[in-house]
PLY file of the C-alpha trace (Angstrom):
ply
format ascii 1.0
element vertex 85
property float x
property float y
property float z
element edge 84
property int vertex1
property int vertex2
end_header
56.55 31.28 5.16
53.29 30.50 4.50
51.19 31.99 7.06
47.86 30.35 7.98
44.59 32.90 7.26
44.86 32.61 11.39
47.85 34.14 11.73
47.21 36.53 8.85
44.05 37.59 10.41
46.10 37.83 14.06
48.26 40.28 12.38
45.99 42.61 10.43
44.19 42.75 13.93
47.41 43.48 15.99
48.74 46.26 12.98
45.32 48.53 13.27
45.48 48.04 17.52
49.36 49.62 16.74
48.85 52.41 13.73
45.28 53.71 15.80
47.86 54.23 18.50
50.22 55.66 17.34
47.57 58.26 15.34
46.18 59.18 18.64
50.35 59.24 20.15
51.23 61.33 17.19
47.80 63.51 18.03
48.63 63.92 21.54
52.39 64.53 20.58
52.46 67.09 18.19
49.00 68.56 16.97
47.91 69.20 21.16
50.96 70.42 21.83
51.40 73.07 18.63
47.78 74.49 19.16
48.51 74.62 23.59
50.06 77.23 22.69
47.15 79.46 21.69
45.40 78.59 25.42
47.03 81.62 26.94
45.24 81.97 30.43
47.07 80.61 34.04
45.38 78.23 35.58
47.15 77.64 39.59
49.82 80.03 38.22
51.05 78.42 35.51
50.37 78.93 31.06
47.64 76.60 31.09
49.78 75.29 27.81
52.36 73.85 29.71
49.54 72.52 31.52
47.75 70.67 28.59
51.72 69.53 27.22
52.57 68.43 30.67
50.24 66.64 32.50
47.29 65.92 29.70
50.04 64.32 27.29
51.48 61.23 30.00
47.91 60.50 31.23
47.02 59.74 27.42
49.88 58.15 27.14
49.46 55.54 30.22
46.04 55.10 28.69
48.14 54.41 25.76
50.15 51.85 27.08
47.12 50.19 29.06
45.17 49.41 26.07
47.92 48.28 24.18
48.33 45.75 26.90
44.50 44.60 27.11
43.96 44.71 23.91
47.15 42.39 22.73
46.46 40.29 26.00
42.82 39.39 24.32
44.07 39.29 21.33
46.89 36.43 21.90
43.90 35.07 24.38
42.04 34.71 21.31
44.71 32.95 19.02
46.24 30.47 21.30
48.80 32.14 21.32
49.04 33.28 25.09
52.11 33.24 27.74
51.59 31.28 30.12
51.05 32.48 33.53
0 1
1 2
2 3
3 4
4 5
5 6
6 7
7 8
8 9
9 10
10 11
11 12
12 13
13 14
14 15
15 16
16 17
17 18
18 19
19 20
20 21
21 22
22 23
23 24
24 25
25 26
26 27
27 28
28 29
29 30
30 31
31 32
32 33
33 34
34 35
35 36
36 37
37 38
38 39
39 40
40 41
41 42
42 43
43 44
44 45
45 46
46 47
47 48
48 49
49 50
50 51
51 52
52 53
53 54
54 55
55 56
56 57
57 58
58 59
59 60
60 61
61 62
62 63
63 64
64 65
65 66
66 67
67 68
68 69
69 70
70 71
71 72
72 73
73 74
74 75
75 76
76 77
77 78
78 79
79 80
80 81
81 82
82 83
83 84
């Protein structure tokens, strides 16, 4: 099956959005958590690294999900493949 130029453009933009968001997820999950151990001070009775890992990452994950849904809905509408409501 050959893809039309419009389908190729849609797929390229879809992959770009997904790749960027996966890179952000990786940084938040592994890089920030790795360096959070060095944040050695107490915040509200708990180590600050705990707050970074437990709260900050969850907020970023929710923002990633929100942005992905928003971006893909726009992309679907631009290419005429949006779901009917």
